[in-house]
C-alpha positions, 0 to 999 in steps of 0.5 A: 084469174084462174079458169076453175072447171067442174072436175071430179076426177075419179081415175085420180083417187085410185091408188098411186101404181096407177098412174104418175102426178106430174104437171104439163110442162109450159110452153113458150107461146100458147096461141089457140087455133081450133077451139070446139064450142059445141063440145065445150057447152056440152063439157060445162066450160065457158067457151068464150074464155077458153077462145082468149089468152087465158083459155089459150094457156090453159089448153096449152097446160102453162095454167091449171084450171081449178080442180086439176089433178094433172096425171099420167097413166100407166099401161103396157101393151102388144105392139104388133104382137109383141108384148111391150110391159111398161109404156104409160102415157109419155106425152099426154097428162090427164087433167081430170074429168068432168060431168056433162050436162047428160050425165056421162063422166068424160076425161079432159086430156093434154097431148103433147104436154111435156114428157113424163116417167114414161117418156122413154127419152122422148121429148113429149111433145106433139107436132103441129100436123098430127094435133091437126090429123087427130082434130079432123079425123076424130070430129069427122067420125063423130059427125059419122057417127062412129064411137070416139074420142073427141078433140076440143081444142088445138093450141099451137106453142110457139116452140119448135119439136125435132122429128125428121127435121124441126116442125111447129109445135102444138097440144091437142086437148082431147076428150074422152070417155076415159083413157083406160085401154086393154094395155092398162088391164095388161100392165098390172097383170104382167107384175101379178098385181091381182089387187090392182087388177081387181080394183081396175075392173071394179073402175071399168065396170063401174064407169062402162059397163054397169050392168056387168057382172064381174070380170067374165061380164066385163070382158063379154060387154067390152068384146061387144063394144069393141065388135060394134066399134069395129063394125062401124069403121068397116063400113065407113071405110077407116083404117085404124092402123096400129090396133095394138092393145094401148091403143084398144079402148076398153070402152069401145071407143076409137083412139090414138088416131096415128097412122089412120087413113080413109079407103079411097079405091076400095082394097081389103088389104088396103095398108096405109101405115108406114110401120105396118110391113105385114099388113096386120092391121089391113082393113080387112083384119081389123075384125081378127085383130079386134077379137086377138085383143079382146082375147089379150084382156080374157088373159089378163083377167084370167087371175082374177075369175072365179075358181082354177086356171081351167074354170076361168079360162072356160069362162073367159072362153064363154065371154069372148064368144059373143064377138063375132056373132055381135060383129056379124049383126052389127056389120049386117045391120050397117051395110044393109043401111048402106043398101037402103034395106030395112028388113034382114033376108038370108041372101043380104050378106052375100048380095054385099060382098058381091057388091064389095068384090065388083067394087075391088076388082073395078078400082071403086071408090068406097064411100062415092059408091055407096053414096052413089047408090042413092044418086044413081052415080054408083056405075060410074065409080067402076072401071067396067060398069056392066059388072055393076049392072049384073049386081044391081039387078039384084039389089033393086029386085031385093028392094022391091021385096021390102015393097018400100018407096023408092024415095024411102030407100033413097033417104035410109041411104042417103042417112047411112052414106056420107058424101064427105069423108076425110080424104087421105089427100086433103087432111095432108093438103090441110096439114101441109098449109098449117105447118106452112103458116095458112090455117084456113084450109084446115078451119075449111075442111073441119067445117065441112066435115062437121056435116058429112051427108050434107051435099053441098056444092060449096064443098063439093070437090072435098068429097072427089077421090084423089088425082094419081099424083095425090094419092096418099099410100103412107101414114105416119105416127105422130111420136 
């Protein structure tokens, strides 16, 4: 019996030039290796059915669920600042959309489901390692409260894919509020398809920003969403690694976990991506790049803004003007919470900046330092503790001016500062074990990361920073 999903596929009802209709390529021997049962329930899917052999066949793309209309989406993108007019889903196939129990429309996509018209001579497949990385990191981000795509399942294919050598293949079942990118708008702008631009803008406004007034309102709303997202990244110590416009989700979610990583020792210039040779997407550069990406969105939408070119440019500029104030306000709010502060004072930005500067000089671990503020152990993260002591006196005086009890401040910090993040070396260890046939470290890490704010003695070693020989200096794309 074929599984039937409650799909309502609005993107597939858009004009045919928005996508290519293409079915997943069946795999040799699908076997489920992870199923997000809680997310399945949110989506109104039968987790028990998905956990069985028939479910694995559907999640791998061997069998289409009832109601599916599989498509690969078209888009363009600026990759490291260079425009590529035709990219598109080269190994991902959207099965359709469900409306979840909260009324939210969610895409269900198979990543690694075989070649599409945009595969560019690639095999359209995914290796097990990148699938495990995206499963772990995207679900950890969700648990941290960062807007993100989600992982519904990971399925082993029973096939070998070739990258630098032979690797086990897998499929990630990804859930998203949509898969529409800044590059989707650039795709239509590059060909002068104004009808396509208007159609896409209307679709995105209806789906993501129903209060937005026309294309200018869309630019402003998307810019604010990106500002809030990147502030959340910065507060989590997250480095996306490849902030190309084809990886910039127009609705403000984190998408495409390729060479991503989390800070260990705080370094604002940290770069992990093996292909980011110039540091374009370093940790500290992320707000600037997000604004650059939003400017590319505004440029793509210029032809459908009201009036001639000069008035359109003025509208776009005005729409983008809200990015920096929104980012700064969100960044301050998140870092105030990390310091246990509930009110605002003019000097708070300087207080936060002084701590970060001291952390950078002293090689302090980002996550453990902030978590240690509530536990009284932050000082231990500094190579020269006296530097922390000088800052801590100002911080304690600032807390005292609020008048909150120490217990209240500690509770705020405990709620804002995770004990556990997907440490790069732990993710790599889980991947190495899985590629060797042992999935236990992956499942243990996934379970622990679902409760990032809990101090659990049973998983305390997962919160530790890496030893010198465990440090991950380079991360890689999954293609």
